[in-house]
VEXPA-429814 format. One line per 2 residues: number of its first residue (from 1); for each residue z, x, y of N, C-alpha, C. Coordinates in Angstrom, 1 decimal, decimal comma, padded with zeros to 4 digits. Atoms other than C-alpha are relative to their C-alpha. Example, Ala and Ser with C-alpha at 12.3 -4.5 7.8 and 13.67 -1.06 7.14 Angstrom:
# VEXPA-429814
1> 000,0:000,9:-001,2:007,8:012,3:-004,5:000,0:000,9:001,2; 000,0:-000,9:-001,1:007,1:013,7:-001,1:000,8:-000,8:001,1
This chain:
# VEXPA-429814
1> 000,4:000,9:-000,8:-012,7:034,0:-079,7:-001,4:-000,3:-001,2; 001,7:000,6:000,6:-015,4:031,8:-081,5:-000,5:-000,9:000,3
3> 001,2:000,5:-000,6:-018,3:030,7:-079,9:-001,1:-000,1:-001,2; 001,3:000,7:000,3:-021,4:028,6:-081,1:-001,0:-000,4:000,7
5> 001,2:000,2:-000,7:-024,7:028,3:-079,2:-000,8:-001,5:-000,4; 000,7:000,6:-000,2:-026,7:025,3:-079,2:-001,2:-000,2:000,8
7> 001,4:000,2:-000,9:-030,6:024,8:-078,2:-000,3:-001,4:-000,1; 000,0:001,4:-000,3:-030,8:021,2:-077,4:-001,2:-000,6:000,4
9> 001,2:000,3:-000,1:-034,4:019,6:-078,0:-000,1:-001,7:000,3; -000,6:001,4:000,1:-032,5:015,7:-078,2:001,2:000,0:000,6
11> 001,0:000,2:-000,5:-031,8:014,0:-075,9:-000,1:000,9:001,4; 000,3:-001,0:-000,9:-033,2:016,0:-073,1:-000,7:-000,8:001,4
13> 000,3:000,9:-000,9:-034,1:014,6:-069,5:-001,7:000,8:000,4; 001,7:-000,7:-000,4:-038,1:014,9:-068,3:000,4:000,2:001,7
15> 000,1:-000,1:-001,3:-039,0:015,7:-064,6:000,6:-001,4:000,7; -000,2:001,3:-000,6:-038,5:012,0:-063,8:001,4:-000,4:000,0
17> -001,5:000,4:000,5:-034,8:011,8:-065,1:-000,2:-001,1:-001,1; -000,1:001,0:001,5:-035,9:010,0:-068,2:000,0:000,9:-001,4
19> -000,8:-000,9:001,5:-034,9:010,9:-072,0:-001,5:000,4:-000,9; 001,1:-000,2:001,0:-037,5:012,4:-074,2:000,7:001,2:-001,1
21> -000,1:-001,3:001,1:-037,5:015,3:-077,1:-001,0:000,7:000,4; 001,1:-001,3:000,1:-038,8:018,4:-076,6:-000,5:000,8:-000,3
23> 000,9:-000,7:001,0:-041,1:020,8:-078,4:000,8:001,2:-000,2; -001,0:-001,1:000,1:-039,0:023,7:-080,2:-001,6:001,2:000,2
25> 000,8:-001,2:-000,4:-040,6:027,1:-079,0:000,6:001,4:-000,9; -000,2:-001,3:000,9:-041,1:030,4:-081,5:001,0:001,0:001,1
27> -000,7:-000,8:-001,3:-039,8:032,5:-078,1:001,4:-000,4:000,1; -001,2:000,8:000,0:-036,7:030,1:-077,8:001,2:000,5:-001,0
29> -000,6:-000,1:001,3:-035,7:030,6:-081,3:000,3:001,4:-000,2; -000,3:-001,3:000,6:-036,0:034,0:-081,8:000,7:001,1:001,0
31> -000,6:-001,1:-001,0:-034,9:035,5:-078,4:001,3:-000,3:000,3; -001,3:000,5:000,0:-031,6:033,3:-078,0:000,6:000,6:-001,4
33> -000,6:-000,7:000,5:-031,0:034,5:-081,3:000,5:001,5:000,2; -000,3:-001,5:-000,2:-031,1:038,3:-080,5:001,1:-000,2:001,2
35> -000,9:000,2:-001,4:-029,0:037,1:-077,2:001,3:-000,2:-000,9; -001,2:000,9:000,6:-026,3:035,3:-079,6:000,6:001,3:-000,7
37> -000,1:-001,1:001,2:-026,7:038,3:-082,2:000,7:001,3:000,6; -000,6:-000,8:-001,4:-025,7:040,7:-078,9:001,1:000,0:000,1
39> -001,6:000,4:-000,2:-022,7:038,9:-078,1:000,6:-000,4:-001,0; -001,0:000,5:001,1:-021,4:038,1:-081,4:000,2:-001,3:-000,2
41> -000,1:001,2:000,2:-021,7:034,7:-081,4:000,2:-000,7:-001,3; -000,3:000,0:001,7:-020,8:032,9:-084,9:-001,1:-000,8:-000,3
43> 001,4:000,8:000,8:-023,7:030,4:-085,0:-001,0:-000,2:001,3; 000,9:000,9:-000,8:-026,7:029,2:-083,2:-001,1:-000,8:-000,6
45> 000,4:001,0:000,5:-028,1:025,9:-083,9:-001,2:-000,3:001,0; 001,3:000,5:-000,2:-031,7:024,7:-083,2:000,0:-001,3:-000,1
47> -000,6:001,8:000,2:-030,9:020,7:-082,6:-001,3:-000,7:000,5; 001,0:001,3:-000,3:-033,5:018,5:-082,8:-000,6:-001,0:-001,2
49> 000,3:001,1:000,6:-034,4:015,1:-084,3:-001,1:000,0:-000,9; 001,4:000,0:000,3:-038,1:015,8:-085,2:000,1:000,8:-001,3
51> 000,3:-000,8:000,8:-038,6:016,8:-088,8:-000,8:001,0:000,0; 001,4:-001,0:-000,3:-041,9:018,7:-088,1:000,8:000,6:000,7
53> -000,1:-001,7:-000,5:-040,2:020,9:-085,8:001,3:000,6:-000,7; -000,8:-000,5:000,9:-037,2:021,1:-088,1:-000,5:001,1:-000,7
55> 000,5:-000,8:001,1:-039,5:022,8:-090,6:-000,8:001,1:000,9; 000,6:-001,3:-001,2:-041,3:024,9:-087,7:000,9:001,2:000,0
57> -001,0:-001,0:000,0:-038,1:026,4:-087,3:000,4:000,5:-001,3; 000,0:-000,3:001,5:-037,9:026,8:-091,3:-000,8:001,0:000,3
59> 000,3:-001,2:-000,1:-040,5:028,9:-091,1:-000,3:001,2:000,6; 000,0:-001,1:-000,6:-040,3:030,9:-088,2:001,6:000,7:-000,6
61> -001,3:-001,0:000,2:-036,6:032,1:-089,5:-000,6:000,3:-001,9; 000,6:-000,3:001,1:-038,6:032,4:-093,1:-000,8:001,6:000,3
63> 000,9:-000,8:-000,3:-041,2:034,5:-091,7:001,0:001,5:000,5; -000,9:-001,0:-000,1:-038,4:036,9:-090,1:001,2:000,2:-000,9
65> -001,1:-000,3:001,0:-035,9:036,8:-092,9:-000,8:000,6:-001,4; 000,2:-000,4:001,3:-038,0:037,2:-096,0:-001,9:000,4:000,4
67> 001,6:-000,3:-000,2:-042,0:037,3:-094,4:-000,1:001,6:000,9; 000,4:-001,4:-000,4:-043,9:040,0:-092,9:001,1:000,4:001,4
69> -000,6:-000,6:-001,1:-041,8:040,0:-089,6:001,8:000,7:-000,5; -000,6:-000,8:000,7:-038,7:041,0:-092,1:000,0:001,4:000,1
71> 000,4:-001,1:000,3:-040,5:043,8:-093,0:000,0:001,1:001,4; 000,1:-000,7:-001,0:-041,6:044,8:-089,7:000,9:000,0:001,3
73> -000,9:000,3:-001,2:-038,5:044,1:-087,4:001,2:-000,8:-000,6; -001,1:000,5:000,8:-035,4:043,8:-089,1:001,1:-000,2:000,6
75> -001,0:000,4:-001,3:-033,3:043,6:-086,2:-000,2:-001,4:000,1; 000,7:001,3:-000,6:-035,0:040,1:-085,6:000,7:-000,7:-001,2
77> -000,6:000,9:001,1:-033,8:039,3:-088,9:001,2:000,0:-000,3; -001,4:000,0:-000,1:-030,1:040,5:-088,5:000,3:-001,1:000,7
79> -000,2:001,2:-001,5:-030,1:038,1:-085,1:-000,4:-001,4:-001,2; 000,2:001,4:000,5:-031,7:034,9:-087,0:000,5:-000,1:-001,1
81> -000,6:000,5:001,0:-029,2:035,2:-089,7:001,0:-001,1:000,5; -000,8:001,1:-000,5:-027,1:033,3:-087,5:-000,5:-001,3:000,3
83> 000,2:001,1:-000,3:-029,2:030,5:-086,7:-000,4:-001,3:-001,3; 000,1:001,1:001,3:-029,6:027,1:-088,6:-000,7:-001,1:001,1
85> 000,6:001,2:-000,6:-030,9:023,9:-088,1:000,4:-001,4:000,1; -000,7:001,3:000,2:-029,6:020,7:-087,3:-000,5:-001,4:001,1
87> 000,4:001,3:-000,5:-030,6:017,2:-086,4:000,1:-000,5:001,2; -001,1:000,8:-001,3:-028,0:016,1:-083,9:001,0:001,2:000,4
89> -000,7:-000,3:-000,4:-025,7:017,6:-081,6:001,6:-000,2:-001,0; -001,2:000,5:000,8:-022,7:015,9:-084,0:-000,2:000,3:-001,0
91> 000,6:-001,1:001,2:-024,5:017,6:-086,9:000,7:001,3:000,0; -000,5:-001,8:-000,3:-023,8:021,3:-085,3:001,5:-000,6:-000,1
93> -001,7:-000,2:-000,4:-020,2:020,1:-084,3:000,8:-000,4:-001,2; -000,5:000,1:001,1:-019,5:018,7:-087,8:000,2:001,4:-001,3
95> -000,1:-001,0:001,0:-020,4:021,8:-089,7:001,1:001,0:001,1; -000,8:-000,9:-001,0:-018,6:023,9:-086,8:001,7:-000,5:-000,8
97> -001,2:000,3:000,4:-015,2:021,9:-087,8:000,1:000,6:-001,1; -000,2:-000,1:001,3:-015,8:022,1:-091,3:000,6:001,7:-000,4
99> -000,2:-001,2:000,1:-015,8:025,9:-090,7:001,2:000,5:000,4; -001,1:-000,1:-000,3:-013,3:026,3:-088,6:001,3:-000,5:000,1
101> -000,9:000,9:000,3:-011,1:023,4:-089,3:000,8:-001,0:001,2; -000,2:000,9:-001,2:-011,1:021,5:-085,8:-000,9:000,0:000,4
103> 001,7:000,8:-000,6:-013,5:019,8:-083,7:-000,2:001,4:001,5; 000,3:-001,1:-001,1:-015,2:022,6:-081,3:000,5:-000,6:001,5
105> 000,1:000,6:-001,1:-014,7:022,3:-077,3:-001,5:000,1:000,3; 001,3:000,2:-000,5:-018,1:021,2:-076,0:-000,3:000,5:001,1
107> 000,1:-000,6:-001,6:-019,3:023,4:-073,3:-001,6:-000,7:000,1; 001,4:-000,2:-000,2:-022,5:022,5:-071,5:-000,3:000,3:001,0
109> 000,4:-000,9:-001,0:-024,6:024,2:-068,9:-001,2:-000,8:000,9; 000,9:001,1:-000,9:-026,7:022,5:-065,9:-000,6:001,0:001,1
111> 000,7:-000,6:-000,9:-029,2:023,9:-063,5:000,3:-000,7:001,5; -000,2:000,8:-001,1:-027,9:021,2:-061,2:001,2:000,3:000,8
113> -001,2:-000,4:-000,6:-025,1:021,5:-058,7:000,9:-001,8:-000,7; -000,8:000,9:001,0:-022,8:019,2:-060,9:001,7:000,0:000,4
115> -001,3:000,1:-000,7:-018,9:018,2:-059,8:000,4:-000,6:-001,2; -000,8:-001,0:-000,1:-016,5:018,9:-061,7:-000,7:000,9:-001,1
117> 000,0:-001,1:000,8:-017,1:022,4:-063,3:001,0:000,4:000,1; -001,5:-001,1:000,5:-014,8:024,8:-065,0:-000,8:001,6:000,4
119> 000,6:-001,3:-000,1:-015,4:028,4:-064,1:000,0:000,8:-001,1; 000,2:-000,5:001,3:-016,5:030,7:-066,6:001,3:001,1:-000,7
121> -001,4:-001,0:000,3:-013,1:032,9:-066,5:000,9:-001,1:-000,6; -000,7:001,0:000,7:-011,3:029,6:-067,3:-000,7:-000,6:-001,5
123> 000,4:000,4:001,5:-013,5:028,5:-070,3:000,3:001,4:-000,9; -000,3:-001,1:000,4:-013,5:032,1:-071,5:001,3:000,0:-000,6
125> -001,1:000,0:000,5:-010,0:031,6:-072,0:000,3:-000,9:-000,6; -000,2:001,0:001,0:-009,8:028,5:-073,4:-000,5:000,5:-001,3
127> 000,9:-000,7:001,2:-012,5:030,0:-075,9:001,4:000,8:-001,5; -000,9:-000,6:000,9:-009,3:032,0:-077,2:000,9:-000,9:-000,8
129> -000,9:001,1:000,8:-007,8:029,2:-078,4:-000,3:-001,0:-001,0; 000,7:001,0:000,8:-010,1:027,1:-079,9:-001,7:000,5:000,2
131> 001,4:000,0:000,0:-013,8:027,1:-081,0:-000,8:-001,0:000,8; 000,7:000,8:-000,7:-016,5:026,2:-078,8:-001,4:-000,1:-000,7
133> 001,4:000,4:000,2:-020,0:024,7:-079,1:-001,0:000,4:001,3; 000,9:000,2:-001,1:-022,2:025,9:-075,9:-001,2:-000,6:-000,3
135> 001,5:000,9:000,0:-024,9:023,6:-075,2:-001,3:000,4:001,2; 001,4:-000,3:-001,3:-028,3:024,6:-073,2:-001,0:-001,1:-000,3
137> 001,2:001,2:000,0:-030,8:022,0:-072,4:-001,1:000,6:000,0; 001,0:-000,4:-000,2:-034,3:022,6:-072,9:-001,0:-001,0:001,2
139> 000,7:001,0:-001,0:-037,0:020,5:-070,2:001,0:000,1:001,2; -001,1:000,1:-001,6:-035,0:019,7:-067,2:001,3:-000,6:-000,3
141> -001,3:000,1:000,3:-031,9:019,6:-069,0:000,6:-000,9:-000,9; -000,8:001,2:001,0:-029,3:017,7:-071,2:000,1:-001,2:000,9
143> -000,1:001,0:-000,3:-029,3:014,1:-071,4:001,3:-000,3:001,0; -001,3:000,3:-001,1:-026,6:012,3:-069,5:001,2:-000,5:-001,2
145> -000,8:000,7:001,0:-025,0:010,8:-072,7:000,7:001,7:-000,4; -000,2:-001,3:000,4:-024,5:014,6:-073,8:001,3:000,9:001,5
147> -001,1:-000,7:-001,1:-023,0:015,8:-070,2:001,3:-000,6:000,0; -000,6:001,2:-000,5:-021,0:012,8:-069,8:001,3:000,4:-001,3
149> -001,0:-000,3:001,0:-019,1:013,5:-073,4:000,5:001,4:-000,1; -000,4:-001,0:-000,3:-018,7:016,9:-072,8:001,4:000,6:000,6
151> -001,2:-000,7:-000,4:-015,2:019,0:-072,5:000,0:000,7:000,9; -000,1:-000,6:-001,1:-016,3:021,2:-070,1:-001,6:000,2:000,5
153> 001,1:-000,5:-000,8:-019,2:022,1:-067,7:-000,3:001,0:000,7; -000,3:-001,5:-000,9:-020,0:025,4:-066,4:-000,7:000,2:001,5
155> 000,9:000,0:-000,9:-021,4:025,9:-063,3:-001,2:000,3:000,2; 001,3:-000,1:000,0:-025,0:026,1:-062,3:-000,2:001,8:000,2
157> 000,1:-001,7:000,1:-025,9:030,1:-062,7:-000,6:000,3:002,0; 000,4:-000,6:-001,5:-027,5:030,0:-059,0:000,0:-001,5:000,7
159> 000,3:001,6:-000,5:-026,5:026,5:-057,6:-000,5:-000,1:001,1; 000,3:000,0:-001,3:-027,3:027,3:-054,1:-001,4:000,2:000,6
161> 001,8:-000,3:000,1:-031,1:028,2:-054,7:-000,5:-000,8:000,4; 001,0:001,2:000,3:-034,1:026,5:-053,8:-000,6:000,1:-000,8
163> 000,9:000,1:001,1:-035,6:027,3:-056,5:001,0:000,6:-001,3; -001,0:-000,4:001,3:-033,7:027,0:-060,0:-000,4:-000,4:-001,0
165> 000,8:000,2:001,2:-035,7:027,1:-063,2:-000,3:000,7:-000,5; 000,1:-001,3:001,0:-034,9:029,7:-065,3:-000,5:-000,5:-001,2
167> 000,1:000,2:002,0:-036,0:029,9:-069,0:000,9:-000,2:-000,4; -001,1:000,0:000,5:-033,7:028,8:-071,1:000,6:001,1:-000,5
169> -000,3:-001,4:001,1:-033,6:032,2:-073,1:001,0:001,3:001,3; -000,6:-000,8:-001,2:-032,7:033,8:-069,6:001,2:-000,8:000,3
171> -001,3:000,8:-000,3:-030,1:031,1:-068,9:000,9:000,2:-000,8; -001,1:-000,5:001,0:-028,6:032,0:-072,4:000,5:001,2:-000,2
173> -000,5:-001,3:000,5:-028,3:035,5:-072,3:000,7:000,3:001,6; -000,9:000,0:-001,1:-026,7:035,1:-068,4:001,4:-000,7:-000,2
175> -001,2:000,9:000,2:-024,3:032,3:-069,6:000,9:000,9:-000,9; -001,2:-000,9:000,8:-023,2:034,5:-072,4:000,8:001,3:000,0
177> -000,9:-001,4:-000,1:-022,5:037,6:-070,5:000,7:-000,7:000,9; -000,8:000,2:-001,0:-020,8:035,7:-067,9:001,7:-000,5:-000,9
179> -001,1:000,2:001,2:-018,5:034,1:-071,1:000,8:001,2:-000,6; -000,2:-001,3:001,1:-018,3:037,3:-073,3:-000,4:001,5:000,5
181> 000,3:-001,5:-000,5:-019,5:040,2:-071,5:001,3:000,7:000,6; -001,5:-000,9:-000,6:-017,1:043,2:-070,4:-000,4:000,4:001,8
183> 000,2:-000,6:-001,6:-016,9:043,9:-066,8:001,0:000,9:000,3; -001,1:-001,3:-000,2:-014,9:047,3:-067,1:-000,8:000,9:001,1
């Protein structure tokens, strides 16, 4: 199974449904990288069109790969080796296509009850045959253009709750466990 993860910062919904670009956060970059490494994800893309934000991610990666962080916490260095910076989702898809020789399945996540969704077990089976790019939205979720062009939408983690606003790094960990975890 070959799975890549993308943390998307544009196009993202704001609380009123408008489209925005969200800011990159240090915690999201390295916490999702650690989860991706734990589940042996093939790669992790931080997707942002803003050059200053991409430079920030470069600094974060440098700190944990060559700077003081690399000497202090080498385990994080290992996790962040899987992290790449991408200007757009399409750029990340191109990188995967170049590596894997086939377009990836694009799988999206949502906190909203959305129909139709595909069960985690079914998506996991599909990933046995073709690589996938699993996209997580920041802010108030992925924009409609991303949702509409996805091959599959996973069910919300807790669709019937009266409060459903997990941190993206928590949602990434739960989702990766549901797709790739062992349930013996």
